[in-house]
C-alpha positions in Angstrom: -114.9 -33.3 106.9 -113.3 -36.0 104.6 -109.7 -35.1 105.6 -110.5 -35.5 109.6 -112.3 -38.8 108.9 -109.4 -40.0 106.9 -106.8 -39.0 109.6 -109.1 -40.7 112.2 -109.2 -44.0 110.0 -105.4 -43.5 109.9 -105.4 -43.4 113.7 -107.7 -46.4 114.2 -105.4 -48.3 112.0 -102.1 -47.3 113.8 -103.9 -48.4 117.1 -104.9 -51.8 115.6 -101.4 -52.4 114.6 -100.0 -51.5 118.3 -102.6 -53.0 120.3 -101.8 -56.8 120.7 -104.2 -57.4 123.6 -107.3 -57.2 121.3 -109.1 -60.5 120.4 -108.1 -61.2 116.7 -111.8 -61.5 115.7 -112.5 -58.0 117.0 -109.2 -56.8 115.2 -110.2 -58.3 111.9 -113.6 -56.8 112.0 -112.3 -53.3 112.9 -110.0 -53.5 110.0 -113.0 -54.4 107.8 -114.8 -51.5 109.2 -112.1 -49.2 108.6 -111.9 -50.3 105.0 -115.6 -50.0 104.5 -115.7 -46.4 105.6 -113.0 -45.7 103.3 -114.6 -47.3 100.3 -118.0 -45.6 101.1 -116.5 -42.1 101.2 -114.5 -42.8 98.0 -117.6 -43.8 96.4 -119.5 -40.7 97.7 -116.7 -38.4 96.1 -117.5 -40.3 93.0 -121.3 -39.3 93.3 -122.8 -42.5 95.0 -125.1 -41.9 97.8 -123.8 -42.7 101.1 -125.1 -42.1 104.9 -121.8 -41.1 106.8 -123.8 -41.2 110.1 -124.5 -45.0 109.5 -121.0 -45.7 108.9 -119.3 -43.5 111.7 -122.2 -44.9 114.2 -120.8 -48.5 112.9 -117.2 -47.5 113.5 -118.2 -45.8 117.1 -119.4 -49.3 118.1 -116.4 -51.2 117.0 -114.1 -48.7 118.6 -115.9 -48.9 121.8 -115.9 -52.6 122.1 -112.1 -52.3 121.4 -111.8 -49.7 124.1 -113.7 -52.2 126.3 -111.7 -55.6 125.3 -108.2 -54.1 125.4 -105.5 -54.0 128.1 -104.3 -50.7 126.4 -107.6 -48.5 126.4 -106.1 -45.0 126.4 -105.6 -44.8 122.4 -109.1 -46.1 122.1 -110.6 -43.4 124.3 -108.8 -40.8 122.2 -110.1 -42.3 119.0 -113.4 -42.3 120.7 -113.3 -38.9 121.6 -112.2 -37.8 118.0 -114.8 -40.0 116.4 -117.5 -38.4 118.4 -116.6 -35.0 117.6 -116.6 -36.2 113.6 -120.1 -37.7 114.2 -121.3 -34.8 115.9 -120.0 -32.4 113.1 -121.6 -34.8 110.6 -125.0 -34.5 112.1 -124.7 -30.7 112.3 -123.9 -30.5 108.8 -126.7 -32.9 107.6 -129.0 -30.9 109.8 -128.1 -27.5 108.4 -128.7 -29.2 104.8 -132.1 -30.5 105.7 -133.1 -27.3 107.4 -132.0 -25.2 104.4 -133.6 -27.9 102.0 -136.9 -27.6 104.1 -136.6 -23.8 104.2 -136.3 -23.5 100.4 -139.2 -25.9 99.8 -141.2 -23.8 102.1 -140.6 -20.4 100.4 -141.2 -22.1 97.0 -144.5 -23.2 98.5 -145.3 -19.5 99.8 -144.1 -18.0 96.3 -146.1 -20.3 94.2 -149.4 -20.1 96.2 
């Protein structure tokens, strides 16, 4: 998942460099958001707890704003599609972990009752 997110962030940065129709404040905010997601992923790799869903939701909002405020929407639509797939994958992975954790806790309760 980390590789696909990193590739997606690279694609966002490429689109930001190439889209000269975006408002400057949105472009600056988008760059900050990409850097924030990268930093959070790096910290997560080092053991810091991090909610990937929150970061992806924020990035999704920025990319939606870019798509709606540009004269070149196609790259942003492509990015939004990729981001949506990544977000859904992250949710499913997290959901699976929670289900497995809940099942293990329930089995432990049954075994110790």
